[in-house]
TORVEX-465564 format. One record per residue (C-alpha): x, y, z; residue in one letter. Coordinates in steps of 0.2 Angstrom, whole numbers, padded with zeros to 4 digits, always signed. Layout:
<atoms>
XYZa;...
</atoms>
This chain:
<atoms>
+0298-0307+0006m;+0282-0301-0001i;+0276-0296+0016m;+0292-0286+0019f;+0290-0276+0003r;+0272-0272+0006t;+0276-0266+0024k;+0291-0256+0017r;+0280-0247+0004r;+0267-0242+0017r;+0281-0235+0028t;+0287-0224+0013r;+0270-0218+0009k;+0267-0213+0027k;+0283-0204+0028v;+0280-0195+0012t;+0263-0189+0018f;+0270-0182+0034i;+0283-0173+0025q;+0271-0165+0013r;+0260-0160+0027f;+0274-0153+0037f;+0280-0143+0022r;+0263-0136+0018s;+0261-0130+0036v;+0278-0122+0035v;+0274-0113+0019a;+0258-0107+0027v;+0267-0100+0042v;+0280-0092+0032i;+0267-0084+0020l;+0257-0078+0034s;+0272-0070+0043a;+0277-0062+0027f;+0259-0054+0024i;+0258-0049+0042l;+0274-0041+0041g;+0269-0031+0026i;+0253-0026+0034s;+0262-0020+0050l;+0274-0010+0039m;+0260-0001+0031v;+0256+0008+0047k;+0273+0016+0046e;+0276+0019+0028m;+0264+0029+0018a;+0260+0023+0000g;+0266+0005+0003l;+0261-0007-0010d;+0258-0024-0002p;+0255-0032-0019y;+0271-0025-0026g;+0281-0032-0011l;+0274-0049-0013v;+0278-0048-0032k;+0295-0042-0028l;+0298-0056-0017a;+0292-0069-0030g;+0308-0079-0032p;+0307-0083-0013v;+0289-0084-0011l;+0284-0093-0027d;+0289-0111-0022p;+0280-0109-0005l;+0264-0101-0013l;+0264-0115-0026e;+0264-0128-0012k;+0248-0121-0004v;+0240-0117-0021g;+0240-0098-0019i;+0245-0086-0033s;+0256-0070-0031t;+0241-0059-0035e;+0230-0068-0022e;+0244-0066-0009a;+0245-0047-0013g;+0226-0045-0011q;+0227-0054+0006v;+0241-0043+0011a;+0232-0028+0006g;+0216-0033+0015s;+0226-0037+0031f;+0234-0020+0030a;+0217-0011+0027e;+0209-0019+0042r;+0224-0014+0053i;+0222+0004+0047l;+0204+0004+0051k;+0205-0003+0068t;+0221+0004+0074n;+0220+0023+0070i;+0226+0037+0081a;+0213+0050+0085p;+0216+0068+0079s;+0219+0082+0090e;+0201+0088+0096g;+0194+0070+0094y;+0189+0063+0111m;+0178+0049+0106g;+0160+0048+0100d;+0152+0051+0117l;+0150+0067+0126d;+0160+0068+0142g;+0173+0056+0135a;+0190+0057+0144s;+0204+0066+0136d;+0222+0061+0136g;+0224+0068+0154n;+0209+0058+0161d;+0199+0074+0163v;+0181+0072+0159l;+0175+0085+0147t;+0156+0090+0145s;+0152+0097+0128r;+0137+0100+0117t;+0135+0097+0099a;+0131+0113+0090v;+0132+0107+0072f;+0130+0090+0064k;+0134+0086+0046a;+0132+0070+0037v;+0143+0064+0023m;+0137+0052+0010m;+0140+0046-0008g;+0140+0032-0020d;+0122+0028-0022s;+0125+0023-0040a;+0107+0024-0046n;+0101+0015-0031d;+0089+0029-0026n;+0080+0018-0013d;+0096+0017-0003s;+0099+0036-0006l;+0081+0039+0002a;+0085+0028+0017r;+0102+0036+0019a;+0093+0053+0020l;+0081+0047+0032d;+0095+0040+0043l;+0104+0057+0042a;+0087+0066+0047e;+0085+0054+0062s;+0103+0058+0068l;+0098+0077+0068g;+0109+0082+0054a;+0109+0101+0050n;+0117+0098+0033r;+0121+0084+0021v;+0136+0084+0009f;+0135+0072-0005y;+0153+0067-0011l;+0149+0060-0028g;+0143+0046-0039d;+0124+0048-0040y;+0125+0038-0056t;+0134+0025-0065e;+0137+0034-0082f;+0131+0052-0079g;+0115+0049-0089v;+0105+0065-0087k;+0088+0056-0083d;+0097+0047-0069n;+0104+0063-0062l;+0087+0071-0062i;+0079+0056-0053e;+0093+0057-0040a;+0090+0075-0037k;+0072+0072-0035a;+0076+0061-0020v;+0087+0074-0013m;+0074+0087-0014e;+0061+0076-0006a;+0071+0077+0010s;+0069+0092+0021d;+0088+0093+0024l;+0099+0106+0016q;+0113+0098+0005y;+0128+0102-0005d;+0134+0090-0019s;+0150+0086-0027l;+0151+0076-0043p;+0160+0059-0043g;+0170+0052-0058d;+0155+0041-0062r;+0144+0057-0064d;+0153+0062-0080a;+0143+0058-0095d;+0152+0043-0103i;+0143+0046-0119n;+0148+0064-0121a;+0157+0068-0137v;+0172+0070-0139p;+0176+0065-0121v;+0166+0062-0105a;+0161+0078-0097n;+0151+0085-0083y;+0138+0095-0093d;+0124+0084-0088n;+0128+0085-0070y;+0130+0104-0070y;+0114+0106-0079s;+0105+0096-0065v;+0114+0101-0049f;+0123+0117-0054g;+0141+0121-0051l;+0147+0115-0034p;+0150+0128-0021k;+0168+0130-0014i;+0164+0138+0003g;+0150+0134+0015v;+0148+0143+0031t;+0137+0138+0045m;+0139+0151+0059g;+0157+0150+0065d;+0160+0134+0056i;+0167+0134+0039r;+0168+0120+0026f;+0178+0121+0010v;+0173+0110-0005l;+0184+0104-0019l;+0178+0095-0035n;+0193+0084-0040n;+0182+0070-0046s;+0189+0070-0064a;+0203+0056-0063n;+0219+0060-0072y;+0213+0078-0075t;+0221+0094-0068l;+0210+0106-0058i;+0210+0123-0067d;+0219+0138-0059s;+0203+0148-0056v;+0194+0134-0046t;+0210+0130-0037l;+0213+0149-0033g;+0196+0150-0026q;+0198+0134-0016f;+0215+0141-0008y;+0206+0158-0004d;+0192+0149+0005e;+0205+0137+0014l;+0212+0151+0024e;+0198+0151+0036n;+0191+0133+0034a;+0189+0121+0048d;+0184+0106+0037y;+0189+0101+0019v;+0177+0090+0009v;+0182+0083-0008m;+0176+0070-0021s;+0192+0059-0020q;+0206+0058-0007p;+0223+0066-0009l;+0231+0053+0002y;+0229+0035+0007h;+0242+0023+0014p;+0236+0009+0002l;+0233+0021-0013a;+0244+0011-0025s;+0234-0005-0024t;+0217-0004-0016i;+0211+0014-0014k;+0211+0027-0028p;+0218+0044-0024v;+0220+0060-0035m;+0234+0057-0047g;+0238+0038-0043m;+0227+0023-0046v;+0233+0005-0044r;+0251+0011-0044g;+0249+0020-0060k;+0255+0038-0057i;+0251+0053-0068e;+0265+0065-0063p;+0257+0081-0066e;+0241+0076-0057i;+0250+0069-0043k;+0261+0084-0041a;+0245+0095-0040q;+0237+0083-0027a;+0253+0085-0017d;+0253+0104-0018e;+0235+0104-0012i;+0238+0093+0002l;+0253+0104+0007d;+0242+0119+0007r;+0229+0110+0018i;+0243+0106+0030k;+0248+0124+0031e;+0230+0129+0035s;+0220+0127+0051n;+0209+0113+0044a;+0206+0099+0056k;+0199+0086+0044v;+0199+0081+0026i;+0183+0071+0021i;+0183+0062+0004a;+0173+0050-0006g;+0176+0037-0019d;+0183+0024-0006q;+0168+0013-0003h;+0172+0009+0015s;+0174+0020+0030f;+0191+0024+0038a;+0198+0037+0049r;+0217+0039+0048i;+0229+0052+0056q;+0240+0061+0044d;+0258+0055+0043n;+0265+0072+0045e;+0253+0083+0054k;+0246+0075+0070e;+0231+0088+0071s;+0225+0083+0053l;+0214+0068+0051t;+0209+0060+0034h;+0192+0053+0034v;+0185+0041+0020y;+0167+0038+0019i;+0158+0022+0015g;+0145+0019+0001s;+0126+0019+0003i;+0124+0007-0012a;+0127-0011-0007e;+0134-0016-0024e;+0148-0002-0022r;+0151-0005-0003a;+0166-0015+0002d;+0160-0031+0010r;+0142-0025+0007g;+0143-0013+0022i;+0133+0002+0018t;+0135+0018+0029s;+0135+0036+0030i;+0147+0047+0040t;+0142+0059+0054l;+0153+0074+0059l;+0148+0081+0076n;+0155+0099+0080v;+0155+0104+0098y;+0154+0120+0107d;+0172+0119+0113d;+0178+0118+0095g;+0181+0099+0096s;+0173+0087+0084y;+0170+0068+0083s;+0167+0057+0068i;+0155+0042+0068e;+0150+0029+0055e;+0132+0025+0055h;+0127+0009+0045r;+0111+0008+0035l;+0107-0009+0040d;
</atoms>
């Protein structure tokens, strides 16, 4: 009798373990499928919020997440990470982009020979790491850059001495450069509110138009989060935009994952400032109406190249960080824009390490 009970208890224990294991596997499969589904939908839906969808599906997912020890927030972060990687690796090239190598085949399998006539390097987010800033400039020079555009965040808090130190590094290079401030270049200690007086006193007011031969860049300082751009600056930007080929700005106007992962003008982590967002949308519409080929923006901390969801000939480029502490997954890089003699261009990420 005792042997029978002992054997029976062992059988129950074995069955319970198998059931638990099976349920855990099913939970992981369902969760993975859900997250992958969200990630794939991001490619088709601008502004999708993976975390929001996971949270919305809480009543269904919570029991499964509990079984595998994953919180709703963690699941949302995983979904966002999956989606961002898909966007980075499966991006459609813009019109005029035919690969990173001369002689690359176009869509009709016709080999095209072209010569780079201008090279511009985009970099940003040194965040007081002036050693990395110097290395980034050395790399830009080795790539044959004709000009450098710095897209913000020389510092952490806009301290004037830090800005002076960063400018000394920029001036030590033989490269011509233009700078835009970042949100971290605002003086956090300014009274009554953070402002850019320190930055402007060191680097001067940012240029809006830069012309190199037949190639025109238009720059927009939209670094101050949650702040409208004044009408004078915006009017000058629109005037320069009429003949611009490339648009350079401190932070993006658009990103498919803006609501959860990547900050854009007027919306950060799902919090929308209606007036700012409306102005950002207006600016983006005006760019789409122009002949600009590329919008290049900072403040993202990782490199990506994404085709506009409405205008096929317009590409959004997000540059990486040159400071490791700011860079996503520690990947530090600069971005090289090659402009060719046939009017086409290519975009390349070049890593510091």
